C-alpha positions in Angstrom: 188.0 11.0 214.1 187.8 8.2 211.5 184.1 8.8 210.9 184.8 12.5 210.5 187.2 11.7 207.7 184.5 9.6 206.0 182.0 12.4 206.3 184.4 15.0 204.9 185.3 12.7 202.0 181.6 12.2 201.3 180.9 15.9 201.4 183.8 16.5 199.0 182.6 13.8 196.7 179.1 15.3 196.7 180.5 18.8 195.8 182.6 17.3 193.0 179.6 15.4 191.6 177.4 18.6 191.8 180.0 20.9 190.3 180.8 18.5 187.5 177.1 18.3 186.7 177.1 14.5 187.1 173.9 14.8 189.1 172.2 16.8 186.3 169.4 15.0 184.5 170.2 17.0 181.3 173.8 15.7 181.3 172.7 12.1 181.8 170.1 12.6 179.0 172.9 14.0 176.7 175.1 11.0 177.5 172.4 8.5 176.5 171.7 10.5 173.3 175.4 10.5 172.5 175.3 14.3 172.3 178.0 15.0 174.8 181.3 13.4 175.9 181.1 15.1 179.4 179.6 12.2 181.3 181.8 9.6 179.6 184.8 11.5 180.8 183.4 11.6 184.4 182.8 7.8 184.3 185.9 6.8 182.4 188.5 8.7 184.5 187.8 6.9 187.7 187.5 3.6 185.8 191.0 4.0 184.4 192.4 5.1 187.7 190.8 2.2 189.4 192.2 -0.4 187.0 195.7 1.1 187.4 195.4 1.1 191.2 194.1 -2.5 191.4 197.0 -3.7 189.3 199.4 -1.7 191.5 197.9 -3.2 194.7 198.1 -6.7 193.3 201.9 -6.2 192.6 202.8 -4.3 195.8 201.5 -5.8 199.1 199.5 -2.9 200.7 197.6 -2.9 204.0 194.2 -1.5 204.7 193.5 1.1 207.4 192.9 -1.8 209.8 196.4 -3.1 209.1 195.2 -6.2 207.1 196.7 -7.1 203.8 194.5 -6.3 200.8 193.6 -9.4 198.9 191.8 -9.8 195.5 190.1 -13.1 195.1 189.4 -14.5 191.6 185.7 -14.4 190.5 183.8 -16.9 188.4 184.0 -16.2 184.7 180.4 -15.9 183.6 179.4 -13.4 180.9 175.7 -14.0 181.4 175.5 -12.5 184.9 177.5 -9.5 184.0 175.3 -8.9 180.9 172.1 -9.3 183.0 173.3 -7.0 185.7 174.6 -4.4 183.3 171.3 -4.4 181.4 169.2 -4.1 184.6 171.5 -1.3 185.8 171.5 0.5 182.5 167.7 0.3 182.0 167.1 1.6 185.5 169.5 4.4 185.0 168.0 5.3 181.6 164.4 5.1 182.7 164.8 7.1 185.9 167.4 9.5 184.5 169.3 9.2 187.8 172.6 7.5 188.3 172.9 5.7 191.7 176.3 7.3 192.4 175.2 10.9 193.0 171.8 10.0 194.4 172.5 11.7 197.7 173.8 14.7 195.8 170.5 14.8 193.9 168.6 14.6 197.2 170.7 17.5 198.6 170.4 19.6 195.5 
């Protein structure tokens, strides 16, 4: 039953990605050309929601589905590795024209 919920969530995510045109090469190209705000909205909305939820989880002790408390551990403050990773990720995304998020949606489409 648990895996069925994961499968249904993935199918729903794929449908949302396809319907929002996040898997469209033309939308990704428009984003990198700064011609359209559409993709920035798709990327920015979960980013803002994620930041808010992480702050909420840090303040209110919540448990995972397994019953364990959710902990956030501090990470090393190193700008170089984040810049390097972001540049590699961005170059790969720009050169292929495919975001790794909807890759299975692209395969299914």
